[in-house]
N, C-alpha and C positions, 0 to 999 in steps of 0.2 A: 412750632412753638417760637423758635429762631426765628421766625419771620413776625409774630409778635411781641417781642421784646423791644426789637430793633423799629418797627415801626412806628411812624411818631402819633402821638394823643391829640386831642384838642387841645388838650391842657398845657403841649410846651412851649418854651419858647425858645426863642433864636433866630438868628440872622438866616440859618440856612438849615431850616428844620428837614427836609426831605435828604440833605447831605450825607446820614449816615445811612439812610434803608438804599440810598442808591448803593453808595458802598459793597453796605452786604450782599445785595441783589448778585452786583458784578463780580464778586468774588464767587457767591456761590454758583452763575453760569462758566466761570475760568476754572471750578474745582471740577464742576462735573465732564467740562469738555476735557479738562486734563487727565480726568477717570477714565474716559471714552477712547482717548487717543493711548493711555495706558496699554488698553485693554487691545486695540488693534495692534498695537506694536509686540505686546506679547503673545498677539496672534502670529504676526508676520515673522516673528522670530521663529517659527517653526519649520520644520523640514518635512516635507512630503517626498517619501519614498515611494518611487512604481519598480516594483519589481516583476519582471514578466521571462517566461520562458514558452517562445512559440516554434510555431516550425515555421522557416521561411516563405513559404510560399502562404503563411496564414495570416487573415486581417486581423489588426487588433480592433477588436469592435470595442473598447473605452478610449478610444482616442479621443474623440469631442468630450468625452466626461472630465480627462485628464486634461485639457487642454484649459474648460472652465475652471477646475478645483487648480491648475497654477494660480489664477490671478488675488487667491485667499494667500498664497504663503509668500515671502521672502524669497524662500529658498526651495526650487523640487530637484531634482534628482531620478536619473531615470537610472536603474539595471537591469540593460535586456543579456539575454542567450538566447542562441540558436539550435532548434534539439533537428534533426532529418528522422523526419515520418514518412518517407517517401517507401522505405525498404519494408520488407514485411519482416514479419518477425519480431523480437522484443525490443524498446526500443531505451536505449542507454544514454541515461542522462546524468548520472551520478558525476560528474566533471562537474555541467554546470549548476547543479544545484549545491553542490559543493562552494564554487566560487561567488553564486550567488550570495549564500551565507556567510562566506566568510571576505566579503566586500562590503557589506550589509552592516558586519559587526564593526569595521574596521571604521566606516564612513560615521558613527553615530559614536565611537569613541574618541573620533579628532572633532567631533562636532562642539558649539558652545555647548557649556554645561548646564544655561538655563536653557536651554532649547527643547521645545516638543514633537517629539519623533512621530510619524505618521507613517504607517506603512500598507501601500493599495496591492495585495497581489493580483496576479493575473497569470493563474498557472494553472493545469489539472489538476487533480485530485490526488494523485502520488504523489509527484512534486511539490506541490506544497505541503501535504503531510510530512515529507521528510523536509522541507525547509523549513517548519517550525518546528519540529522535535530537535534541530541542530542547533535552534539560536537561543543566545543566552540574551533578551531580548531587554531595554533599559525599563526599570520600572514603570516610566509612564508613556512607553509604546501604546499606539491606539492602531485600531487595524482599522481600514478602509472598505466596505465594498461599494466600488462602484456597479453602475446599469450598463448594461447592453446600448441602452439608448442616450439619448442626449441629454437625459433630467439629471437630478440634481443626486449627490450618494446615495444608496439605498441605505445606510445605516454604516455605525461607528462598534467598536467593540473595546472596550482596555481589555487587554491582557490580563492587567492584575486579577479583573472579574473573572474572567475565565477561568485563571487558577485557582483562582476561590472556591470557584463552584466545583472543579471534579477534586474537590477535600471535604467540602460541608455537605454534601447533596449524597445521601443516598440513593445508590444506581438502583433504575424500578426493578421489579421482579420480571422474570421469562413467563410469558403465556404461550400458549396453542394457538396456531391461527384457525382463523373458523373453516377454511375450507378443509381440516382433517378433523373427522369426528373420533376421532383414535390418538391415544398418545403415543408417540415415538419414545421406542425405547434404544438403547446404545449402552455398552461401555466408552467412557470416554477414552480410556488408552486405547480402545480397537478404531477407534477413527482415524482412518488416515488423513484427512481432508475437508479443511469448513470454510464456505463463502460467509462472509459479512458483506452483504446488500445495503448499505447506508440509503435511505431515501428518509431524510428527517421531515416526517408528516403528522403521527401522533408521538405517543409515549408508550406504544407497547412496542412489545420484541415477539416475532413469531418464527418457528422452526417448521423447515419440513426436512424430507427423507434425502433425496437429491437433488444436483441443480446441476445441466448440462449447458457448457458454451459453447456451439458449435462450431462456429468458428476458432475456436483453439483446438477442439479436439478432444474437450476437458470434461470429465465427469468427478465434481465433488461427491463426497460421500452425507456430507449435512449442509444444508441452505438454513442459514439463517438471516433474514430480514429484519433492520432494523426498523422503524417507522412505519411499516408496509400501508398500502390501500388496498382494499379489496378490489379485484379488478383493473378496467382501465382509468377506474375514472380521474380525473385531473387532482391533483396535488391541490387537497383543503386547508393547510396550513401551509404560511410564508416564517421563513424567518427573518428577526428584524432585532432592533436595540431592547424591546421590552416583552414579556407576556402579554397577552390580549387575545381577543375576538378572534379567532384565524390565524394567529401569530406564536410562534416559540421564540424565546428569546436566543439568540446567536452562541449566551455564554453556556447554556445549556445543554445547545446541542451538540458542542465544541465539547462538551464535560462528558455525552454521552459517547460519539466517538470512541475516547479513549477511556471509557470504560468497558466497551465493549470489547475491544482488541483486549485492554489487560487480560482481562475476563477469559477469553475465549484463549487466550495462551496459556491461560494455568489450566484453563477446563478441559482442555484434549491437549497433555505435555509430550503427544506425539505428531498432533496432524500440522498438516501443513494449509496456514490460513491464507486464504485469497481475500482480498479486500479490491472493493468497487464502491463506488459514493455516487451519487445526485447528489451534492450539497453544494453551498457556496462557497469562494474559496478561502472568503474569511472563516468561516469556521473551518474547513480544510486544515490553514495555516494552527488555527488557537487549538485543535486537537491534536497535531503534532505536539505542542507545546505541553497541554495539560497530558501527555499521551506519557513527557521525556519525568514532567510532575509527576504524575501517580509512581511510577516505574521508582523513583528516586525515593515518595513517602511509603513505598513497600517494602524497600530494602533494607530498612533495617526494623522491620515487622520480621519477630521469628516464625511467622507461619506464612510470610509472603518471601521467601529468597530470592535475590535478584535473578532475572532471567536476561537473556539477549535474546529482543524480539524480532529482531531485521533477520535473523537467520533462516527463521519459517514464515516468514512473511511476502508473501505475492500483490502486488499491487498492480492492478487495472485501469486503465484511466482509456476513458472514452474520443477517442482518435475518429471521429465520423467515416465511413459509416458502422465503426466495430470495435470490439473492447480489443485495447493490444496491452501485454503483459509490459513494465516500466522497471528498470533498474533505475534507481533514486537514491538508494544509500550504500555509502563503500562495506557498510558489515553486512549490507543486506546477501543471500544465498542469492545463486545464479535463478533466473526465475525458468529458465527454461530445464534445468538439472529439478529444481522442484517441479515442474509442472507436470514433467514425461510420464512418471509413475502413473499419474491421474489420466491420461492420454486412452480415447478406446483405440481398442483395437480389433478389425476388422472380423468378425466370425469365420472361424476354420472349419469346415466342413471336411478335409482330408488332411490325413497326416501321412508324412511318405518318410520309410528309414531310409537315411542313405550311409549309414552306418557296414559294415562286414558282416552283422550277426544278426541273431533275432533280438527285438527289444521289449520284454515283457514289464507293462507299467501295472501296478496294483499285485492284490494278492487277490487269490481265491475266487470266488465265481465270479469279481469286479475286473482280476484283470484282464489285462488287453495286450496283444500281441500282434507284431509289427515286421512283417518279414521280409529281409533285404527286397531292395527296390529293382539292383545289382549293380547302383551307381555306387560309390564311395567317397563322398568329400572328404576332401583333409588336405593340409598343407603342403607345396608346392617345395620341395627342398633341393639343394645340388649337394653332390655328394660327390666328397675330396680323396684324400690316402685312408687306407684302411689301416688298423691299427689294433693291436694283441690287446683281449684285459685279460689280466693275472688273476685266475680264481684259485682259491685251495684247492678247489677238485683239478678241474683242466681249464686250458687256454680257450678263452672265447671270443672272435674276432667280432669286430665293432668299424663301423664307420662314418669318419668325423663329415658333416651335413653344415647347411646354414639352409634357414630358411628366407625364403626369396621376395616373401609379403604379397603371394600369390595363395586363392585360394581354388585348387581344381574339380572337377565333377560337380559343381553346386550350379542349381539350373537357374533357370531365372525366375524373380518373383512371380506367383500366381495368385489373383485371389482367390481367395478360401481357402490355400493351401499352405499347410506348415510343413517344416524337412527337419528331420529327426537327425542332429550329426553328435560329434563327440563337443567337449566340453571348451577346448581347446580352438577346434574350428567354429563353435559359436563366438568364440569370445572374438577371436581372429575376423571373422568377416564382418560382425558389428551390422546385421540385418536382424530386421522385427519378425521374420517368418520363420528365425531359428529355433528350437530347441532342442534339449540335450537330458541325457538321464541324469536323474537326480536321487540319490538315497538309495544305495546299491540293497538289493534282497540277497542273501545267500539263501542256498540249502544246509544240512546237517554238517557234511563233508568241505564247509568252508566255500562253496564255487556258487559265482554271482550268476544268476537264477532269472534276476528281473533288478527294478528301480521301484521305487515308492513313489515318485511323480518326476514330471517332468522340468524341468528348468527350462526358466527362459531371460534372458540376460536386459539391463534398464539403465539408462545413464543414472547417475545417484554421485 
């Protein structure tokens, strides 16, 4: 309509009939050029933060993708920390995760208020979850998922959309695994350990009775697989920006992880929750944000009191070729102490009594008696001066002693053999093959004639 109004008609008169039309077209071109330039400048004012936590010997598979992405931004910043995964056992990256979180928030606060922020994470699942949990992100923060190859980014995820999803969508109901044709019965309060295995491929949740981690020597009571696929079929569903054929949107995936962690913590109040995931890095970071968000929302509800999730969470990372516990959050319980009660113990085919008296375990027909073996495992002590203890009846002599730190007459460990010792000896020796009488059984005269069961010390 604008062009029609300024375009000269055949009946127009004047020395320059096309002047007004040309001026209008030039103005329109300048306006469109200015608009395009403005959008480009608005994009260029954005900052891409590439946050990574890598082993010093590990190659960065996203190097080429990040170099391509740098051309799109006026400002590119890399936040990098290193971890040592060479040593066996738990990988402690609490300091690195805290430093990355603090540095990212500080840079965002010092950046221009009009800046658009994008965060490209490159962290293992446990560290990414903790990073997201600890962030207070700007409202405009966008998460960016990089490919391993040199292609374009897989997708973007606005943090605001993920946080909206975790509160606006009802969590899916639980379903039984097709591999199990019987219901799984358990009392939630009696479950000591639960594994949440996140494989975001479908909208279903399946339970199995146990799961073993051979590399860790750990067995959990309940295995809950999120989005499991049957057998070894390749993942039929990918994670992207939107729902579609063969694709689940990343916001819903992140919300799902947060729902399941929160639900397990409340459903099993006495259980250690073991987390492992094969999800994208962006989903892992967003899931941490969603978990903090849903905990804050539930804190104001009388039916959902505030909980401290990290005290019972054990996060496992895929450090090829094995799963390794990762200590990622300052308030997280020590993974070794949390996993120790879950570790499998070798079968004990023989018990040897290393006390100076018979040990009867149980009562009635179920009682089992263990005669002394001849050795008497005990604490080694050093004797000093004799003293006299005055009593109401008659003086009693005593000797001042000190513990040398050594347990004597304790045989070396033997596969399949357990040793019965006193409680004090078992506590001092700190060996997994030591047992002690627990729960005294007395006769009618009050004499100790046996014990209810055998005790075994574990780290707590």
